[in-house]
N, C-alpha and C positions, 0 to 999 in steps of 0.2 A: 675723407676730405678730398681725395683725388679720384673719386669713384668712377668718373667717366673714362679713366685709363683702361679699365677692364673692357668696357663697351667698345672703345676705339680700337683696342688691340684685336678684339674679335672680328670687327669689321675689316681691319687691315688684313688679317689672315685670310678671311673669306674672299678678299679681292686681290690677293697676291701682291700687296704693297709691303715693302720692307720698312718704309718710313712714311711719315705724314708730317704736316707742319701747321702751326697756328700762330697767331700773334698774341703777344703778352706785354703788358706794361707794368712796371714796378718803379716806384720813386721817381716818376716822370721820365723814365728811360724806356725805350721800346726795344723789344726783342722778337725774333722769330724763334719759336721753339720747335725743334725737330724731335719727333717721337720715333725711336728706332727699336725695331724688334731684334731679338737676339738671333744670330745665325746658328746653324746646327752645331758647329764646332767652336762656337764662341763661349768664353767664360761668362756664366750668368751667376751673379751673387745670389745667395740664398734669399728667398722672399721677394726678389725683384721681378717685376712684370716687364718693364721696358727700361731703356736708357733715354734720358732727356738731354738734349743739347741746346742750350740757350745761346743764341747768336745775336750779338749786339748789332743792330741795324746801322749804327754809325761807323762800325768797323767790322766787316764780315769775317775778318781773321781772328777776332776776339770772341771766344766762346767758352762755355762752361758746361761740362758733362757731369751728369749724376744719375745714378740708378734710382728707380722709383717704383712704388706700388700704390695701391688705393689708399693706404694710410699716410703716405708721405715719402720721405727719402730714405734710402738704404745707405748707411755709413756716411753720413754727412760730415764733411770737413768744414767746421765752422769758420776757420780762418780764411780759407780760400773763397768760401761762400760770401763772407762779409766783404772781402776785397773786390770780388767780381761785381757784386751788385751794389757797390759803393754805399755800404751801410756804415754810418759813423759809429765810432766807439762810444759806449755809454751803457746805461742800465737798460734792461728789458730786451736783450737780444732774443730770448725765448719767445716773447710776445711778437717781435718783428718776424721771426721765422714762421710762427703760427699764422700771422696776417698774410705773409707771403704765400703760404700753402693755400690759404682760403682764397686769395685772389687767383692763384694758379688754377685751383679747382674750378672756379667759375669760368675760366677761359678755355679749359680743355673741351673740345667738341666730342660728341658721342658718335658722330658720323664723319666720313670723309667728305670734304666740301671742295668747291672750286678754289683754285689757288691763284693768288696775286702773282705778278711777275717777280717780285722780290722773293716770295716764298719758293717759287720754282727755281730761282737762282740758288738759293740756300740749299734746297733739296738736291739739286744736281751736284753741287759741290760736295755735299755729304755722301751721295751715292758714289761719286768718283773716288773719294777717299776710301770708302768701304770696299770698293772693287779694285783697290790698289792702282788706280789710274790717275793721270794728271787732271786736276779739276779744270784746267784750261782747255781740255779736249771737249768742245761743245758743238762741233759742226759735223753732222752725220755725213759720212763719206762713202761707206761701202758695207757689205755684209761679209762675214767670215764664218766658216764652218768650224766652230770651236768644240763641237761635240756635246756641249751642255751649257746653254746660256745661263748666266747667274741671275738671281733675282734683282741684283743691283743694275745689271745691264738692261734687264727688262723694264725696270721702273724708270731708268734714265731715258730709254727709248720712248716709253709711254708719255713722258713729260715733253721731250724735245721734238719727236717726230711720230706722233700718235698714229697717223695714217699708215706709216710703214709697219709700226708695231702690230697694228690690227691685222695686217696681211700676213705676218709671220708668227702670230701668236701661238699656233699649234706646231710650228717648226722649231722646237726647243734646241736643236743643234745649231741654229743660226743666231749669231750675235751681231748687233749693230756696232760698227766701229766709228769712232769720232775723232776728228782732226782738230789741231790747234789753229790751223790756217783757215780763215773763213772762205778763202778761194776754193777750198776743196769740198765745200758743202754741196750736196746733191739732193734732189727731190726724191721722194719715195719711189717714183716711177723710174728715175735714172738709176737709182741704187739697185732696184730689182732687175732692170734691163742689163746692167753691167754684170750682175751676179749670174744671170741666165747665159750671158755670152761667154763667160769664162769657165 
């Protein structure tokens, strides 16, 4: 039912993406769905391929995470699922869930595609949380020699300042640092010049 998840996961791994995003609508509500790969030391439930994070576009702080594979969801908590997706109480919840999975399966891309501004915002928030950073740190300010850039930092840099990322792609010891204050934002050239001068 969610067969494209396996294809998308493979493409993400081949392109060094930790997450991807796509739009989804259910019951006249709109969501950005984040597809997250599991990190090396992260707990992965048995039979799960990826984690899905449904983000309500009307309130980006409201989201619902669930583990999934090509057949559907792993360990679905029906009560929280019903509450998050505003499913009224009544008969036929099983049919509603099946319909939900069918709609979701039709929305999951098999390839990585260009992202809308909203998708980029949601992805950056997710990457910041995964990298234990403040999601408000959005403005590229400088480079730091951290010894080993995380995939989350790489992905965030690719989204926010791709020209700089492309210049340091093979320098895995360098991480892009982001500031909360927009006044600290620098261009790729300024960041590289400052790094070379220090």
